[in-house]
C-alpha positions as CSV (number, residue, x, y, z in Angstrom):
1,M,0.0,0.0,0.1
2,S,1.5,3.4,-1.0
3,V,1.9,6.3,1.4
4,G,-0.5,8.2,-0.7
5,I,-3.3,5.5,-0.2
6,I,-2.5,5.3,3.5
7,L,-3.1,9.0,3.9
8,F,-6.4,8.9,2.1
9,I,-7.6,6.0,4.3
10,S,-6.4,7.7,7.5
11,F,-8.2,11.0,6.7
12,T,-11.5,9.7,5.1
13,D,-12.4,6.2,6.1
14,V,-10.5,5.1,9.4
15,Q,-13.7,4.6,11.3
16,T,-15.4,2.5,8.4
17,L,-12.3,0.4,8.2
18,N,-12.0,-0.1,12.0
19,I,-8.2,0.5,12.1
20,E,-7.5,-0.2,15.6
21,K,-3.7,0.1,15.4
22,L,-2.1,2.7,13.5
23,S,1.3,2.1,11.8
24,E,4.1,4.6,12.6
25,T,3.8,5.9,9.1
26,V,0.0,6.8,9.3
27,L,0.6,8.5,12.7
28,K,3.4,10.6,11.3
29,S,1.3,11.5,8.3
30,I,-1.4,12.8,10.8
31,Q,1.1,14.5,12.9
32,Q,2.5,16.5,10.1
33,Y,-0.5,18.8,10.4
34,A,0.3,19.9,13.9
35,V,-0.4,23.4,14.9
36,D,0.6,25.6,17.8
37,V,-2.5,25.8,20.0
38,T,-2.9,28.1,23.1
39,L,-5.7,28.6,25.3
40,D,-7.8,31.8,25.1
41,P,-8.2,33.3,28.6
42,D,-11.0,35.4,27.4
43,T,-13.1,32.3,26.8
44,A,-12.2,30.5,30.0
45,N,-15.0,29.8,32.5
46,S,-14.4,31.7,35.8
47,Y,-13.7,28.4,37.7
48,L,-10.8,27.4,35.6
49,I,-7.2,28.0,36.0
50,L,-4.8,28.7,33.1
51,S,-1.1,28.4,33.2
52,D,1.1,31.5,32.4
53,D,1.8,30.2,29.0
54,N,-1.8,29.2,28.3
55,K,-0.9,25.5,27.7
56,Q,-2.6,24.1,30.7
57,V,-6.0,24.3,32.2
58,T,-7.3,23.0,35.5
59,Y,-10.6,23.2,37.4
60,G,-10.2,25.6,40.4
61,G,-13.5,24.8,42.1
62,F,-15.7,27.0,44.1
63,S,-12.7,28.5,46.0
64,L,-11.6,30.2,42.8
65,W,-14.6,32.6,42.7
66,R,-14.1,35.5,40.2
67,P,-16.6,37.9,39.0
68,Y,-17.6,37.6,35.4
69,P,-16.1,40.6,33.5
70,P,-19.0,42.8,32.1
71,D,-19.8,42.3,28.5
72,N,-17.6,39.5,27.7
73,S,-19.5,37.7,24.9
74,K,-16.5,35.2,24.4
75,R,-16.6,33.6,27.8
76,F,-18.4,30.4,28.8
77,D,-20.5,31.5,31.8
78,Y,-22.0,28.1,33.0
79,S,-19.8,25.3,31.6
80,V,-16.2,24.9,32.6
81,N,-15.1,25.2,29.1
82,V,-12.1,27.1,27.3
83,I,-11.2,27.1,23.7
84,G,-8.1,27.9,21.7
85,K,-7.0,31.3,20.6
86,Q,-6.4,29.8,17.0
87,G,-9.4,29.3,14.8
88,F,-9.3,27.4,11.6
89,S,-11.6,27.7,8.7
90,S,-10.0,25.4,6.1
91,G,-7.3,22.9,5.6
92,R,-6.2,20.1,8.2
93,F,-4.9,20.7,11.6
94,Y,-3.9,18.4,14.5
95,Y,-2.9,18.9,18.3
96,E,-2.3,16.7,21.2
97,V,-3.4,17.0,25.0
98,Q,-2.0,15.1,27.9
99,V,-4.7,13.7,30.0
100,K,-2.9,11.0,32.2
101,E,-4.1,10.6,35.8
102,N,-7.3,12.6,35.0
103,T,-10.7,11.0,35.8
104,A,-12.7,13.3,33.5
105,W,-12.2,15.5,30.6
106,T,-13.7,16.5,27.3
107,L,-11.8,17.4,24.2
108,G,-12.4,18.2,20.6
109,V,-13.4,21.3,18.5
110,A,-16.1,23.8,18.8
111,R,-17.5,26.3,16.2
112,E,-17.2,30.0,16.7
113,S,-20.9,30.6,17.1
114,V,-21.6,28.0,20.0
115,N,-23.8,29.1,23.0
116,R,-21.5,30.4,25.6
117,K,-24.0,31.8,28.1
118,E,-26.2,28.7,28.8
119,M,-25.7,25.0,29.5
120,T,-25.5,23.4,26.1
121,R,-25.5,19.7,25.2
122,L,-22.3,18.7,23.3
123,T,-23.5,17.5,20.1
124,P,-22.5,18.4,16.5
125,V,-25.8,20.2,15.8
126,N,-25.0,22.5,18.6
127,G,-21.5,23.0,17.2
128,F,-19.3,20.6,19.4
129,W,-17.5,17.4,18.1
130,T,-15.9,15.9,21.1
131,V,-14.9,12.8,23.0
132,T,-15.4,12.7,26.9
133,L,-14.2,10.6,29.8
134,R,-16.4,10.5,33.0
135,N,-16.2,8.3,36.2
136,V,-12.7,7.1,35.6
137,N,-13.4,4.8,32.7
138,E,-16.5,5.6,30.9
139,Y,-15.5,7.0,27.4
140,K,-18.1,8.4,25.0
141,A,-18.2,10.3,21.8
142,C,-20.6,13.1,22.2
143,A,-22.9,12.5,19.3
144,D,-26.7,12.3,19.1
145,P,-27.2,10.0,20.8
146,D,-23.9,9.4,22.7
147,V,-21.7,6.6,21.6
148,S,-20.1,4.4,24.3
149,L,-16.4,3.7,23.4
150,C,-14.6,0.6,24.7
151,L,-11.1,1.3,24.9
152,C,-8.4,-1.4,25.6
153,V,-6.2,1.1,27.6
154,S,-6.7,4.6,29.1
155,P,-5.2,7.1,26.8
156,Q,-2.4,9.1,28.4
157,K,-2.3,11.6,25.5
158,V,-5.0,12.4,22.9
159,G,-4.5,13.5,19.5
160,V,-7.2,15.4,17.6
161,F,-7.2,15.6,13.9
162,V,-9.6,17.9,11.6
163,D,-10.0,17.8,7.9
164,Y,-12.2,20.8,7.4
165,E,-13.1,20.2,3.7
166,E,-13.6,16.5,4.3
167,G,-15.8,17.0,7.3
168,L,-13.8,14.9,9.6
169,V,-12.9,15.1,13.3
170,S,-10.8,12.2,14.5
171,F,-9.4,11.2,18.0
172,Y,-6.3,9.0,18.7
173,D,-4.6,7.5,21.5
174,V,-1.0,8.8,20.7
175,E,1.0,6.4,22.8
176,S,-0.7,3.2,21.7
177,R,-1.1,4.6,18.3
178,S,-4.7,3.6,18.2
179,H,-7.9,5.3,16.7
180,I,-10.5,6.1,19.3
181,Y,-13.4,7.8,17.3
182,S,-14.3,9.8,14.1
183,F,-17.1,12.1,13.1
184,T,-17.4,11.8,9.5
185,G,-19.5,13.4,6.8
186,Q,-19.8,16.8,8.8
187,S,-20.5,20.1,7.3
188,F,-18.4,23.0,8.5
189,N,-19.2,26.5,7.5
190,E,-17.5,28.7,10.1
191,K,-14.4,28.8,12.0
192,L,-13.4,25.9,14.4
193,Y,-11.6,26.2,17.6
194,P,-9.9,23.5,19.7
195,Y,-12.1,22.8,22.7
196,F,-11.0,21.9,26.3
197,N,-13.2,20.9,29.4
198,P,-11.2,19.5,32.4
199,G,-14.2,18.4,34.3
200,S,-14.8,19.0,38.0
201,N,-12.0,18.5,40.6
202,N,-14.1,15.4,42.2
203,W,-12.6,16.0,45.7
204,G,-9.0,15.9,44.5
205,W,-9.4,12.7,42.2
206,N,-9.3,14.9,39.0
207,A,-6.7,17.6,40.0
208,E,-4.2,17.2,37.1
209,P,-4.2,19.8,34.4
210,L,-5.0,19.1,30.8
211,I,-1.9,20.0,29.0
212,I,-1.3,20.9,25.3
213,T,2.0,19.2,24.5
214,P,4.5,19.6,21.6
215,V,3.8,17.1,18.9
216,K,7.0,14.8,18.4
217,N,8.2,13.3,15.3
218,N,7.6,16.6,13.5
219,Y,10.2,18.5,11.4
220,W,8.0,21.4,10.9
221,I,4.7,22.9,11.9
222,Y,1.9,23.1,9.5
223,Q,-0.3,26.3,9.7
224,P,-3.4,26.0,7.6
225,Y,-4.9,29.3,6.3
226,M,-6.7,31.2,9.0
227,K,-9.2,33.9,8.1
């Protein structure tokens, strides 16, 4: 099988073919579309703590009470969400997030116009394409209805890949080189942003941050056209 055919399969048909284990070649082919993602503090729910470099997010809990800045239309007021500063309206992009030692998290992408002022169900029709972990070992794709995922191992680092024109959002377990889930046949018509939700602290059981990590095995960073 040629590299070109492998690339085509990984971008358009990975869920249909049920590829559980990715070859090193396929993983590197996806990773070449890595982009530099940072968190946008203006969008962060007031109970979230962001690191100084805006690469990590932690749930601070009710002890971290901060008043909402007035007239901030970008902030998520009721859900502990934050999105990236970088939005993408074409091409392919990829990023990785360390999730080890966490008992809850949600990752993916969100469209620019999502409702940030009310509790909103995470579904594609509402502008969210995400995978979530709850209760230590319950993995789901937030579709409509939700899709329960049976993973052989708990991911320590999750890769998120988007092909805008193809309407594809795929999730990968980076360390085990395995495919987690793909949303296929989607229709994107506005800017997409990397999406993060660290979940609640759960009395200290979910205290580790979600960390945007550098993508290894890359010799360059791809930057798709951003409007």
